[in-house]
N, CA, C and O atoms as a printed pandas DataFrame, in Angstrom:
     atom_number atom_name residue_name chain_id  residue_number  x_coord  y_coord  z_coord
0              1         N          MET        A               1  130.461  118.942 -108.425
1              2        CA          MET        A               1  130.486  118.214 -107.328
2              3         C          MET        A               1  129.203  117.598 -107.964
3              4         O          MET        A               1  129.064  118.149 -109.056
4              5         N          PRO        A               2  128.361  116.834 -107.786
5              6        CA          PRO        A               2  127.230  115.994 -108.240
6              7         C          PRO        A               2  126.068  115.951 -107.642
7              8         O          PRO        A               2  126.393  115.676 -106.487
8              9         N          LEU        A               3  124.779  116.053 -107.664
9             10        CA          LEU        A               3  123.746  116.281 -107.325
10            11         C          LEU        A               3  123.193  114.490 -106.133
11            12         O          LEU        A               3  123.614  113.333 -106.121
12            13         N          HIS        A               4  122.457  115.000 -105.601
13            14        CA          HIS        A               4  121.870  113.118 -105.002
14            15         C          HIS        A               4  120.420  113.117 -105.253
15            16         O          HIS        A               4  119.566  113.633 -104.533
16            17         N          PHE        A               5  120.258  112.548 -106.236
17            18        CA          PHE        A               5  118.597  112.206 -106.081
18            19         C          PHE        A               5  117.944  110.906 -105.914
19            20         O          PHE        A               5  118.428  109.806 -106.179
20            21         N          GLU        A               6  116.719  111.184 -105.416
21            22        CA          GLU        A               6  116.159  110.192 -105.225
22            23         C          GLU        A               6  114.410  110.071 -105.916
23            24         O          GLU        A               6  113.514  110.856 -106.230
24            25         N          LEU        A               7  114.595  108.869 -105.900
25            26        CA          LEU        A               7  113.145  108.484 -106.602
26            27         C          LEU        A               7  112.257  107.486 -106.323
27            28         O          LEU        A               7  112.141  106.339 -106.755
28            29         N          VAL        A               8  111.176  108.639 -104.888
29            30        CA          VAL        A               8  110.460  107.075 -104.322
30            31         C          VAL        A               8  109.356  107.139 -104.827
31            32         O          VAL        A               8  108.999  108.171 -105.394
32            33         N          THR        A               9  108.316  105.719 -104.710
33            34        CA          THR        A               9  106.708  105.794 -104.497
34            35         C          THR        A               9  106.471  105.213 -103.321
35            36         O          THR        A               9  107.339  104.749 -102.582
36            37         N          PRO        A              10  105.255  105.224 -103.113
37            38        CA          PRO        A              10  104.531  104.710 -102.058
38            39         C          PRO        A              10  104.867  102.856 -101.792
39            40         O          PRO        A              10  104.931  102.130 -100.800
40            41         N          GLU        A              11  105.033  102.644 -103.446
41            42        CA          GLU        A              11  105.726  100.718 -103.083
42            43         C          GLU        A              11  107.078  100.661 -102.443
43            44         O          GLU        A              11  107.373   99.957 -101.478
44            45         N          LYS        A              12  108.153  101.780 -103.324
45            46        CA          LYS        A              12  109.802  101.621 -103.333
46            47         C          LYS        A              12  110.644  102.516 -103.815
47            48         O          LYS        A              12  110.367  103.075 -104.876
48            49         N          LEU        A              13  111.843  102.821 -103.113
49            50        CA          LEU        A              13  113.011  103.511 -103.613
50            51         C          LEU        A              13  113.294  103.347 -105.287
51            52         O          LEU        A              13  113.747  102.294 -105.736
52            53         N          LEU        A              14  113.050  104.227 -105.943
53            54        CA          LEU        A              14  113.083  103.751 -107.344
54            55         C          LEU        A              14  114.939  103.697 -108.030
55            56         O          LEU        A              14  115.536  102.865 -108.713
56            57         N          ARG        A              15  115.448  105.363 -107.267
57            58        CA          ARG        A              15  116.522  105.892 -108.087
58            59         C          ARG        A              15  116.991  106.438 -106.585
59            60         O          ARG        A              15  116.270  107.069 -105.812
60            61         N          SER        A              16  118.442  106.022 -106.348
61            62        CA          SER        A              16  118.493  106.833 -105.846
62            63         C          SER        A              16  120.546  106.734 -106.281
63            64         O          SER        A              16  121.242  105.724 -106.392
64            65         N          GLU        A              17  120.955  108.261 -106.427
65            66        CA          GLU        A              17  121.845  108.232 -107.771
66            67         C          GLU        A              17  122.564  109.317 -107.561
67            68         O          GLU        A              17  122.019  110.042 -106.728
68            69         N          GLU        A              18  123.783  109.827 -108.057
69            70        CA          GLU        A              18  124.653  111.106 -108.114
70            71         C          GLU        A              18  124.159  111.227 -109.625
71            72         O          GLU        A              18  124.145  110.320 -110.457
72            73         N          VAL        A              19  123.799  112.409 -109.775
73            74        CA          VAL        A              19  123.945  112.694 -111.475
74            75         C          VAL        A              19  123.820  114.428 -111.572
75            76         O          VAL        A              19  123.562  115.177 -110.630
76            77         N          HIS        A              20  124.087  114.822 -113.022
77            78        CA          HIS        A              20  124.468  116.413 -112.838
78            79         C          HIS        A              20  123.373  117.582 -112.620
79            80         O          HIS        A              20  123.653  118.735 -112.291
80            81         N          MET        A              21  122.013  117.054 -112.873
81            82        CA          MET        A              21  121.080  118.217 -113.191
82            83         C          MET        A              21  119.602  117.578 -112.941
83            84         O          MET        A              21  119.434  116.360 -112.887
84            85         N          VAL        A              22  118.927  118.184 -112.846
85            86        CA          VAL        A              22  117.096  117.128 -112.610
86            87         C          VAL        A              22  116.429  118.380 -112.902
87            88         O          VAL        A              22  116.612  119.521 -112.476
88            89         N          VAL        A              23  115.190  117.633 -114.164
89            90        CA          VAL        A              23  114.071  119.198 -114.544
90            91         C          VAL        A              23  113.000  118.502 -113.795
91            92         O          VAL        A              23  112.847  117.441 -114.400
92            93         N          VAL        A              24  112.196  118.542 -112.815
93            94        CA          VAL        A              24  111.075  118.776 -112.596
94            95         C          VAL        A              24  109.263  119.051 -112.968
95            96         O          VAL        A              24  109.013  120.253 -113.063
96            97         N          PRO        A              25  108.242  118.279 -113.144
97            98        CA          PRO        A              25  107.650  119.376 -113.751
98            99         C          PRO        A              25  106.695  119.679 -112.704
99           100         O          PRO        A              25  105.608  119.106 -112.620
100          101         N          GLY        A              26  107.211  120.837 -111.675
101          102        CA          GLY        A              26  106.714  121.355 -111.152
102          103         C          GLY        A              26  105.231  121.712 -110.910
103          104         O          GLY        A              26  104.971  121.961 -112.087
104          105         N          SER        A              27  103.726  121.985 -110.077
105          106        CA          SER        A              27  103.070  122.046 -110.468
106          107         C          SER        A              27  102.717  124.107 -110.540
107          108         O          SER        A              27  101.578  124.560 -110.651
108          109         N          GLU        A              28  104.025  125.017 -110.440
109          110        CA          GLU        A              28  103.658  126.413 -110.979
110          111         C          GLU        A              28  104.795  126.021 -112.170
111          112         O          GLU        A              28  105.418  127.078 -112.066
112          113         N          GLY        A              29  105.571  125.244 -113.286
113          114        CA          GLY        A              29  106.379  125.121 -113.916
114          115         C          GLY        A              29  107.244  124.636 -113.592
115          116         O          GLY        A              29  107.516  124.339 -112.428
116          117         N          ASP        A              30  108.243  124.334 -115.099
117          118        CA          ASP        A              30  109.461  123.430 -114.402
118          119         C          ASP        A              30  110.379  124.097 -113.869
119          120         O          ASP        A              30  110.639  125.296 -113.977
120          121         N          PHE        A              31  110.982  123.114 -113.156
121          122        CA          PHE        A              31  112.340  123.756 -112.588
122          123         C          PHE        A              31  113.627  122.717 -112.220
123          124         O          PHE        A              31  113.571  121.646 -111.617
124          125         N          GLY        A              32  114.807  123.404 -112.793
125          126        CA          GLY        A              32  115.751  122.197 -112.746
126          127         C          GLY        A              32  116.742  122.409 -111.309
127          128         O          GLY        A              32  116.918  123.497 -110.762
128          129         N          VAL        A              33  117.199  121.386 -110.957
129          130        CA          VAL        A              33  118.172  121.327 -109.685
130          131         C          VAL        A              33  119.474  120.990 -110.138
131          132         O          VAL        A              33  119.710  120.330 -111.150
132          133         N          LEU        A              34  120.489  121.564 -109.189
133          134        CA          LEU        A              34  122.006  121.592 -109.606
134          135         C          LEU        A              34  122.093  121.738 -107.962
135          136         O          LEU        A              34  121.414  122.382 -107.162
136          137         N          GLU        A              35  123.578  120.584 -107.763
137          138        CA          GLU        A              35  124.413  120.794 -106.378
138          139         C          GLU        A              35  124.441  122.040 -106.134
139          140         O          GLU        A              35  125.049  122.730 -106.952
140          141         N          GLY        A              36  123.835  122.690 -105.008
141          142        CA          GLY        A              36  124.272  123.388 -104.156
142          143         C          GLY        A              36  123.002  124.695 -104.627
143          144         O          GLY        A              36  123.287  125.882 -104.784
144          145         N          HIS        A              37  121.128  123.891 -104.838
145          146        CA          HIS        A              37  120.201  124.876 -105.199
146          147         C          HIS        A              37  119.967  125.197 -103.594
147          148         O          HIS        A              37  120.392  124.608 -102.600
148          149         N          ALA        A              38  119.210  126.244 -103.719
149          150        CA          ALA        A              38  118.451  126.426 -102.119
150          151         C          ALA        A              38  116.869  125.365 -101.920
151          152         O          ALA        A              38  115.919  125.071 -102.646
152          153         N          PRO        A              39  117.249  125.098 -100.688
153          154        CA          PRO        A              39  116.321  123.884 -100.380
154          155         C          PRO        A              39  114.465  125.058 -100.206
155          156         O          PRO        A              39  114.090  126.120  -99.708
156          157         N          PHE        A              40  113.867  123.807 -101.063
157          158        CA          PHE        A              40  112.567  124.291 -101.102
158          159         C          PHE        A              40  111.539  122.822 -101.401
159          160         O          PHE        A              40  111.995  121.736 -101.758
160          161         N          MET        A              41  110.665  123.004 -101.251
161          162        CA          MET        A              41  109.434  122.057 -101.762
162          163         C          MET        A              41  108.550  122.660 -103.047
163          164         O          MET        A              41  108.296  123.794 -103.451
164          165         N          SER        A              42  108.240  121.396 -103.446
165          166        CA          SER        A              42  107.264  122.151 -104.568
166          167         C          SER        A              42  105.787  120.524 -104.911
167          168         O          SER        A              42  106.231  119.382 -105.033
168          169         N          THR        A              43  104.511  120.726 -104.986
169          170        CA          THR        A              43  103.615  120.126 -105.218
170          171         C          THR        A              43  104.497  119.423 -107.046
171          172         O          THR        A              43  105.469  119.917 -107.617
172          173         N          ILE        A              44  103.900  118.541 -107.355
173          174        CA          ILE        A              44  104.429  118.010 -109.009
174          175         C          ILE        A              44  103.519  118.020 -109.893
175          176         O          ILE        A              44  102.483  117.515 -109.461
176          177         N          ARG        A              45  103.452  118.370 -110.931
177          178        CA          ARG        A              45  102.336  117.627 -111.861
178          179         C          ARG        A              45  103.173  116.603 -112.953
179          180         O          ARG        A              45  104.304  116.539 -113.434
180          181         N          ASP        A              46  101.700  115.738 -113.040
181          182        CA          ASP        A              46  101.621  114.721 -114.317
182          183         C          ASP        A              46  102.723  115.536 -115.160
183          184         O          ASP        A              46  102.745  116.707 -115.540
184          185         N          GLY        A              47  103.785  114.286 -115.335
185          186        CA          GLY        A              47  104.965  114.996 -116.689
186          187         C          GLY        A              47  106.156  113.716 -116.363
187          188         O          GLY        A              47  106.242  112.708 -115.662
188          189         N          GLU        A              48  107.151  114.634 -117.563
189          190        CA          GLU        A              48  108.367  114.001 -117.119
190          191         C          GLU        A              48  109.150  114.456 -116.703
191          192         O          GLU        A              48  109.407  115.581 -117.132
192          193         N          ILE        A              49  110.061  113.853 -115.561
193          194        CA          ILE        A              49  111.643  114.223 -114.823
194          195         C          ILE        A              49  112.714  114.047 -115.536
195          196         O          ILE        A              49  113.264  112.946 -115.551
196          197         N          MET        A              50  113.131  114.976 -116.160
197          198        CA          MET        A              50  114.582  114.556 -116.957
198          199         C          MET        A              50  115.349  114.699 -115.965
199          200         O          MET        A              50  115.394  115.567 -115.094
200          201         N          VAL        A              51  116.187  113.436 -116.224
201          202        CA          VAL        A              51  117.739  113.472 -115.486
202          203         C          VAL        A              51  118.629  113.565 -116.211
203          204         O          VAL        A              51  118.765  112.773 -117.144
204          205         N          HIS        A              52  119.813  114.953 -115.883
205          206        CA          HIS        A              52  121.011  114.432 -116.863
206          207         C          HIS        A              52  121.765  113.698 -116.101
207          208         O          HIS        A              52  121.819  114.076 -114.931
208          209         N          LYS        A              53  122.382  112.748 -116.383
209          210        CA          LYS        A              53  123.340  111.906 -115.522
210          211         C          LYS        A              53  125.048  112.946 -115.589
211          212         O          LYS        A              53  125.735  112.995 -114.569
212          213         N          THR        A              54  125.440  113.574 -116.706
213          214        CA          THR        A              54  126.191  114.666 -116.924
214          215         C          THR        A              54  126.027  115.987 -117.532
215          216         O          THR        A              54  124.907  116.300 -117.935
216          217         N          ALA        A              55  126.708  116.551 -117.612
217          218        CA          ALA        A              55  126.645  118.027 -117.995
218          219         C          ALA        A              55  126.088  118.024 -119.382
219          220         O          ALA        A              55  124.998  118.556 -119.592
220          221         N          GLY        A              56  126.666  117.543 -120.196
221          222        CA          GLY        A              56  126.797  116.781 -121.654
222          223         C          GLY        A              56  125.909  115.808 -122.410
223          224         O          GLY        A              56  125.725  115.505 -123.589
224          225         N          GLY        A              57  125.519  115.510 -121.428
225          226        CA          GLY        A              57  125.165  114.264 -122.072
226          227         C          GLY        A              57  123.245  114.109 -122.202
227          228         O          GLY        A              57  122.648  115.067 -121.708
228          229         N          ALA        A              58  122.772  113.513 -122.531
229          230        CA          ALA        A              58  121.271  113.562 -123.367
230          231         C          ALA        A              58  120.515  113.078 -121.832
231          232         O          ALA        A              58  120.968  112.307 -120.986
232          233         N          PRO        A              59  119.613  113.602 -121.832
233          234        CA          PRO        A              59  118.520  113.359 -120.259
234          235         C          PRO        A              59  118.125  112.234 -120.428
235          236         O          PRO        A              59  118.336  111.549 -121.429
236          237         N          GLU        A              60  117.429  111.886 -119.344
237          238        CA          GLU        A              60  116.933  110.301 -118.864
238          239         C          GLU        A              60  115.047  111.061 -119.118
239          240         O          GLU        A              60  114.761  112.244 -118.934
240          241         N          ALA        A              61  114.059  109.952 -119.565
241          242        CA          ALA        A              61  113.172  110.931 -119.211
242          243         C          ALA        A              61  112.262  109.578 -118.179
243          244         O          ALA        A              61  112.134  108.377 -118.418
244          245         N          ILE        A              62  111.753  110.429 -116.994
245          246        CA          ILE        A              62  110.985  109.144 -116.081
246          247         C          ILE        A              62  109.502  109.936 -116.096
247          248         O          ILE        A              62  109.495  111.100 -115.696
248          249         N          ARG        A              63  108.429  109.415 -116.485
249          250        CA          ARG        A              63  107.295  109.870 -116.429
250          251         C          ARG        A              63  106.844  109.587 -114.646
251          252         O          ARG        A              63  107.140  108.614 -113.953
252          253         N          VAL        A              64  106.222  110.545 -114.349
253          254        CA          VAL        A              64  105.097  110.475 -113.122
254          255         C          VAL        A              64  104.423  110.935 -113.273
255          256         O          VAL        A              64  104.155  111.592 -114.279
256          257         N          GLU        A              65  103.589  110.731 -111.913
257          258        CA          GLU        A              65  102.419  111.208 -111.821
258          259         C          GLU        A              65  102.081  111.373 -110.351
259          260         O          GLU        A              65  102.090  110.457 -109.529
260          261         N          GLY        A              66  101.678  113.089 -110.030
261          262        CA          GLY        A              66  101.533  114.053 -108.859
262          263         C          GLY        A              66  102.531  113.711 -107.814
263          264         O          GLY        A              66  103.381  112.906 -108.195
264          265         N          GLY        A              67  102.634  114.125 -106.597
265          266        CA          GLY        A              67  103.463  114.038 -105.494
266          267         C          GLY        A              67  104.159  115.023 -105.411
267          268         O          GLY        A              67  103.731  115.866 -106.200
268          269         N          LEU        A              68  105.504  115.572 -104.563
269          270        CA          LEU        A              68  106.400  116.251 -104.205
270          271         C          LEU        A              68  107.866  116.371 -104.356
271          272         O          LEU        A              68  108.635  115.427 -104.169
272          273         N          ALA        A              69  108.175  117.391 -104.652
273          274        CA          ALA        A              69  109.364  117.478 -104.663
274          275         C          ALA        A              69  110.553  117.901 -103.815
275          276         O          ALA        A              69  110.848  119.071 -104.055
276          277         N          GLU        A              70  111.313  117.344 -102.921
277          278        CA          GLU        A              70  111.676  118.764 -101.727
278          279         C          GLU        A              70  113.393  118.671 -102.808
279          280         O          GLU        A              70  114.062  117.943 -103.541
280          281         N          VAL        A              71  113.316  120.268 -102.038
281          282        CA          VAL        A              71  115.426  120.288 -102.395
282          283         C          VAL        A              71  116.281  120.450 -100.804
283          284         O          VAL        A              71  116.140  121.586 -100.352
284          285         N          THR        A              72  116.916  119.745 -100.128
285          286        CA          THR        A              72  117.090  119.999  -98.853
286          287         C          THR        A              72  119.160  120.258  -99.366
287          288         O          THR        A              72  119.498  120.099 -100.539
288          289         N          THR        A              73  120.087  120.594  -98.399
289          290        CA          THR        A              73  121.181  120.668  -97.804
290          291         C          THR        A              73  121.704  118.917  -98.825
291          292         O          THR        A              73  122.290  118.809  -99.903
292          293         N          ARG        A              74  121.240  117.979  -98.008
293          294        CA          ARG        A              74  121.455  116.624  -98.966
294          295         C          ARG        A              74  120.968  116.204 -101.065
295          296         O          ARG        A              74  121.225  115.322 -101.884
296          297         N          GLY        A              75  120.386  117.159 -101.027
297          298        CA          GLY        A              75  119.889  116.403 -102.321
298          299         C          GLY        A              75  118.229  116.895 -102.913
299          300         O          GLY        A              75  117.370  117.667 -102.485
300          301         N          LEU        A              76  118.346  115.991 -104.108
301          302        CA          LEU        A              76  116.411  116.346 -104.817
302          303         C          LEU        A              76  115.938  114.549 -104.157
303          304         O          LEU        A              76  116.254  113.421 -104.533
304          305         N          THR        A              77  115.297  114.931 -103.342
305          306        CA          THR        A              77  113.638  113.771 -102.897
306          307         C          THR        A              77  112.704  114.107 -103.799
307          308         O          THR        A              77  112.222  115.236 -103.888
308          309         N          VAL        A              78  112.359  112.983 -104.627
309          310        CA          VAL        A              78  111.202  113.845 -105.420
310          311         C          VAL        A              78  109.964  111.912 -104.942
311          312         O          VAL        A              78  110.202  110.711 -105.072
312          313         N          LEU        A              79  108.758  112.727 -104.412
313          314        CA          LEU        A              79  107.868  111.524 -103.499
314          315         C          LEU        A              79  106.862  111.298 -104.894
315          316         O          LEU        A              79  106.232  112.316 -105.181
316          317         N          ALA        A              80  106.620  110.100 -105.808
317          318        CA          ALA        A              80  105.886  110.097 -106.344
318          319         C          ALA        A              80  104.391  109.153 -106.533
319          320         O          ALA        A              80  104.241  107.939 -106.678
320          321         N          GLU        A              81  103.710  109.918 -106.483
321          322        CA          GLU        A              81  102.311  108.841 -105.880
322          323         C          GLU        A              81  102.371  107.907 -107.091
323          324         O          GLU        A              81  101.616  106.935 -107.095
324          325         N          LYS        A              82  103.287  108.135 -108.222
325          326        CA          LYS        A              82  103.303  107.084 -109.583
326          327         C          LYS        A              82  104.670  107.152 -110.150
327          328         O          LYS        A              82  105.263  108.127 -109.689
328          329         N          ALA        A              83  105.270  106.575 -110.852
329          330        CA          ALA        A              83  106.390  106.756 -111.329
330          331         C          ALA        A              83  107.397  105.776 -112.056
331          332         O          ALA        A              83  108.131  105.072 -111.364
332          333         N          GLY        A              84  107.458  105.703 -113.714
333          334        CA          GLY        A              84  108.052  104.680 -114.288
334          335         C          GLY        A              84  107.411  104.603 -115.587
335          336         O          GLY        A              84  107.745  103.732 -116.390
């Protein structure tokens, strides 16, 4: 089953898609999120979100600056201060 991933900035919704996995630069260290991950929230540090669209595919890097990541039963939402 895919993971629903959304990337949002104060200006707009940048991404809303189904992916395999996302690796987020959390303030306490990088963490990966797959479908079915336990719910939690984390602040994020400046860095790159790595979006894995498929299990074996090369990841896409998206630069982010600050914000929050929230994992719920609906998926992963990253609320970034800046992205792109």
